[in-house]
C-alpha positions in Angstrom: 43.4 -19.3 217.9 41.5 -21.6 220.3 37.7 -21.8 220.3 35.7 -20.2 223.1 34.5 -22.8 225.7 30.9 -22.4 226.9 28.7 -24.4 229.3 25.6 -25.2 227.3 23.5 -25.8 230.5 24.6 -22.7 232.3 21.8 -20.3 233.0 19.0 -22.1 231.1 17.4 -23.7 234.2 18.0 -27.3 233.0 19.9 -28.2 236.1 17.5 -26.7 238.7 16.2 -29.1 241.4 12.6 -30.2 241.7 10.6 -29.8 244.9 7.5 -31.2 246.5 4.2 -30.0 245.1 2.8 -26.9 246.9 -0.2 -27.8 249.1 -3.3 -26.3 247.6 -4.1 -24.8 251.0 -1.0 -22.6 250.8 -2.3 -20.8 247.7 -4.6 -17.8 247.4 -7.1 -16.5 244.9 -6.2 -16.0 241.2 -4.8 -12.6 240.2 -6.5 -10.5 237.6 -5.1 -9.5 234.2 -3.1 -6.7 235.8 -1.4 -9.0 238.3 -3.2 -8.3 241.5 -6.1 -9.4 243.6 -8.1 -7.2 245.9 -10.6 -8.6 248.3 -12.8 -7.6 251.3 -11.5 -8.6 254.7 -14.5 -7.3 256.6 -16.8 -4.3 255.9 -14.6 -1.5 254.5 -11.2 -3.2 255.1 -9.6 -4.7 252.1 -6.4 -6.5 251.3 -4.3 -6.5 248.1 -1.8 -9.1 246.9 0.4 -9.9 243.9 0.7 -13.5 245.1 4.0 -12.7 247.0 3.4 -9.4 248.8 0.4 -8.0 250.6 -0.9 -4.6 251.5 -4.2 -3.4 253.0 -6.5 -0.4 252.9 -9.5 1.0 254.7 -12.1 3.2 253.0 -13.7 5.9 255.1 -16.0 8.9 254.6 -12.9 11.1 255.0 -10.5 9.2 252.7 -8.6 6.0 252.3 -6.0 4.7 254.8 -3.3 2.6 253.2 -1.2 0.1 255.2 2.2 -0.6 253.6 3.2 0.0 250.0 5.2 -2.9 248.6 7.0 -2.0 245.3 6.1 -5.3 243.7 2.5 -4.3 243.9 3.3 -0.7 243.1 0.8 1.0 240.9 -1.7 -1.8 241.4 -2.3 -0.4 244.8 -3.7 2.7 243.2 -5.8 0.6 240.8 -7.1 -1.6 243.7 -8.2 1.5 245.7 -9.8 3.0 242.6 -11.6 -0.2 241.8 -13.1 -0.6 245.3 -13.9 3.1 245.6 -15.8 3.0 242.3 -17.7 -0.1 243.3 -18.8 1.3 246.6 -19.3 5.0 245.7 -16.7 6.3 248.1 -13.7 8.6 247.8 -10.5 7.1 246.4 -8.3 9.9 247.9 -5.6 8.3 250.0 -5.1 10.5 253.1 -3.0 8.3 255.4 -0.2 5.7 254.9 0.9 3.5 257.8 4.3 1.9 257.7 4.5 -1.6 259.3 8.3 -1.2 259.4 11.0 0.5 257.4 12.1 -2.3 255.0 12.0 -1.3 251.4 10.2 -4.4 250.2 7.1 -3.2 252.2 7.5 0.6 251.8 9.3 1.2 248.5 6.1 2.4 246.6 5.3 4.9 249.3 6.3 7.9 247.1 3.5 7.0 244.7 1.1 8.4 247.3 2.2 12.0 247.7 0.4 15.3 248.2 -1.4 15.6 251.5 -0.9 12.0 252.6 0.0 11.7 256.3 2.6 9.0 256.9 2.6 7.2 260.2 5.1 4.8 261.8 7.1 3.9 264.8 9.7 6.4 266.0 12.4 3.9 265.1 10.9 3.7 261.6 11.5 7.5 261.3 15.1 7.1 262.4 15.9 4.3 260.1 14.2 5.9 257.0 16.1 9.1 257.8 19.3 7.1 257.9 18.5 5.4 254.6 17.6 8.7 252.9 15.6 7.1 250.1 13.1 9.4 248.3 10.9 6.4 247.5 10.3 6.0 251.3 9.5 9.4 252.8 9.9 9.5 256.6 6.7 9.4 258.7 5.4 12.7 259.9 3.5 11.1 262.8 5.4 8.7 265.1 4.8 6.9 268.3 6.8 4.9 270.9 4.5 2.2 272.2 0.9 2.7 271.1 -1.1 5.0 268.7 -4.8 5.0 267.8 -5.4 6.1 264.3 -9.0 7.4 263.7 -10.2 8.5 260.3 -13.8 9.0 259.2 -15.2 7.1 262.2 -12.9 4.1 261.7 -9.9 3.1 263.7 -6.7 1.1 263.7 -4.7 0.4 266.9 -0.9 0.5 266.3 1.4 -1.0 268.9 5.1 -1.8 269.3 5.9 -4.8 271.5 9.7 -4.8 271.1 12.0 -5.8 268.2 11.3 -8.9 266.2 11.7 -9.2 262.4 13.1 -5.6 262.6 13.6 -3.1 265.4 10.5 -1.2 264.4 8.0 -3.8 263.3 4.6 -3.0 264.7 1.2 -4.8 265.2 -1.7 -3.2 263.4 -5.0 -4.2 265.0 -8.4 -3.5 263.5 -10.7 -4.2 266.4 -13.9 -3.3 264.5 -12.9 -5.6 261.6 -11.7 -8.7 263.5 -8.3 -8.4 261.9 -4.6 -8.2 262.8 -1.9 -7.1 260.4 1.6 -8.2 261.4 4.3 -8.4 258.8 7.2 -10.7 258.0 6.9 -13.3 260.9 4.3 -15.8 259.8 3.9 -16.7 256.2 0.4 -18.1 255.6 0.9 -21.8 254.8 4.6 -21.5 254.1 7.9 -21.9 256.0 10.0 -18.8 256.7 12.7 -18.1 254.2 16.3 -17.7 255.1 17.2 -16.9 258.8 13.6 -16.7 260.1 12.4 -14.4 257.2 15.7 -12.4 257.4 14.9 -11.3 260.9 17.2 -9.2 263.1 16.1 -10.3 266.6 15.7 -14.0 267.0 14.2 -14.1 270.5 11.8 -11.4 269.5 10.8 -13.2 266.3 10.2 -16.4 268.2 8.0 -14.7 270.8 6.0 -12.5 268.4 3.4 -15.1 267.4 2.3 -15.5 271.0 1.8 -11.7 271.2 -0.2 -11.8 268.0 -2.4 -14.5 269.3 -3.1 -12.5 272.5 -5.1 -10.1 270.2 -8.7 -10.9 269.4 -8.9 -11.5 265.6 -10.1 -14.0 262.9 -8.3 -12.6 259.9 -4.5 -12.1 259.7 -2.7 -10.1 257.1 0.9 -11.4 257.2 2.5 -9.4 254.4 3.5 -12.3 252.2 2.1 -14.7 249.7 -1.3 -15.2 248.3 -3.9 -15.6 251.0 -4.9 -14.3 254.4 -3.8 -16.3 257.4 -5.8 -17.8 260.2 -5.1 -18.5 263.9 -4.4 -22.1 262.9 -1.7 -20.9 260.5 0.0 -19.0 263.4 -0.2 -22.1 265.6 1.4 -24.3 262.9 4.1 -21.8 262.5 4.7 -21.8 266.2 5.0 -25.6 266.2 7.5 -25.5 263.3 9.7 -23.0 265.3 9.2 -25.0 268.5 10.3 -28.2 266.8 13.5 -26.4 265.5 14.2 -25.1 269.0 13.7 -28.5 270.6 16.0 -30.1 268.0 18.6 -27.4 268.6 18.6 -27.9 272.3 19.0 -31.7 271.9 21.7 -31.3 269.3 23.7 -28.8 271.3 23.6 -31.2 274.2 24.4 -34.4 272.3 26.8 -33.6 269.5 30.4 -34.0 270.8 32.5 -31.2 269.5 35.9 -32.6 270.5 36.6 -34.8 267.4 36.1 -31.8 265.0 38.5 -29.5 266.8 41.1 -32.3 267.3 40.9 -33.1 263.6 41.5 -29.5 262.4 44.0 -28.6 265.1 45.3 -25.1 264.6 42.5 -24.3 262.1 40.1 -23.4 264.7 37.5 -21.9 262.4 37.4 -25.2 260.4 36.6 -27.0 263.7 33.8 -24.5 264.4 32.3 -25.1 261.0 32.4 -28.8 261.2 31.0 -28.8 264.7 28.1 -26.4 264.0 27.4 -28.0 260.7 27.0 -31.4 262.5 24.7 -29.7 265.1 22.6 -28.1 262.3 22.4 -31.4 260.4 20.9 -33.1 263.4 18.2 -30.5 263.7 17.2 -30.1 260.0 16.3 -33.7 258.8 13.4 -34.4 261.2 11.9 -31.0 260.7 12.0 -31.1 256.9 10.5 -34.6 256.9 7.7 -33.6 259.3 6.6 -30.4 257.5 7.0 -31.4 253.8 3.5 -31.4 252.5 2.3 -29.4 255.5 4.0 -26.1 255.0 4.9 -25.1 251.4 8.6 -25.0 250.6 9.5 -27.1 253.7 11.6 -29.3 251.5 13.7 -26.4 250.3 16.3 -27.4 252.9 18.3 -24.2 253.0 15.3 -22.3 254.5 15.0 -24.7 257.5 18.8 -25.0 257.7 19.4 -21.3 258.0 16.5 -20.8 260.4 17.7 -23.7 262.5 21.3 -22.3 262.5 20.0 -18.9 263.6 17.8 -20.4 266.4 20.7 -22.7 267.6 23.1 -19.7 267.7 20.5 -17.6 269.6 20.2 -20.4 272.2 23.9 -20.3 272.6 24.4 -16.6 272.6 21.2 -15.0 273.8 20.0 -17.7 276.2 23.3 -19.3 277.1 25.4 -21.0 278.1 27.5 -20.7 275.0 29.8 -23.3 276.5 31.4 -24.4 279.8 33.2 -21.8 281.9 37.0 -22.5 282.0 38.0 -23.3 285.5 
């Protein structure tokens, strides 16, 4: 019998690529031995991170209000609340849980907080969670269409929906008495978006969302991802990154000649489409990666800029138009 053939390098990480060092400014505070960090934003508003995901909570005389429950943080949310409540001599009872949007990676630990917890979210969040029917993510009992003011123990949070962006139901959570905005999955503090604009469903809405965020008065920004709070400067740098991709896409669409690709592949029309759109995307990506490497963490992981560039380019064709010349 023949001997089994194996690939000695397969799966051991020896062939993984190297990337540029992460700018120190992109990193947050060190995690504790249990794998989380909890810090004060302002007064009685706190944020929690495991270095990749973020949540927030507000202590009040009537109970704790939790904002998002990422499963990667999981039980450490409870530990963070208990830690702060003990330090400050306030109740650790979670009375309210606000969903920023329905995605499991920000809500999948919601069932850890049961009992008399009131769950609040956009009306579309209720519909989507009802559709998904996941016991880990109970549907919100309190919903709203455009705006909702949550007041607990003399503290308030202003919830607002300004249209679809990352998801159909993603909301803005403003803490006017804490100089803070929480808005999830659009801006990553100090980092590029991952694939396809952070896996966003509405490209025009995603691109417009940072301007809406900047219309609010705030100093502190809870973005939902990675290890530190964001600033207004972080949002501005993100906007410029997206603007550079958009400008490159407009130029590439106008200057890359599609005819040679379709002539070369003849009847294989989809091969012509691939070659043409790959050429357009190639023209966008190189200058953006070069400009932002060392400025935004992971800018040199080309697939992130490539997929985001492709999504924006396609949105320019299909959402903005024209997708091509009108046949006479």
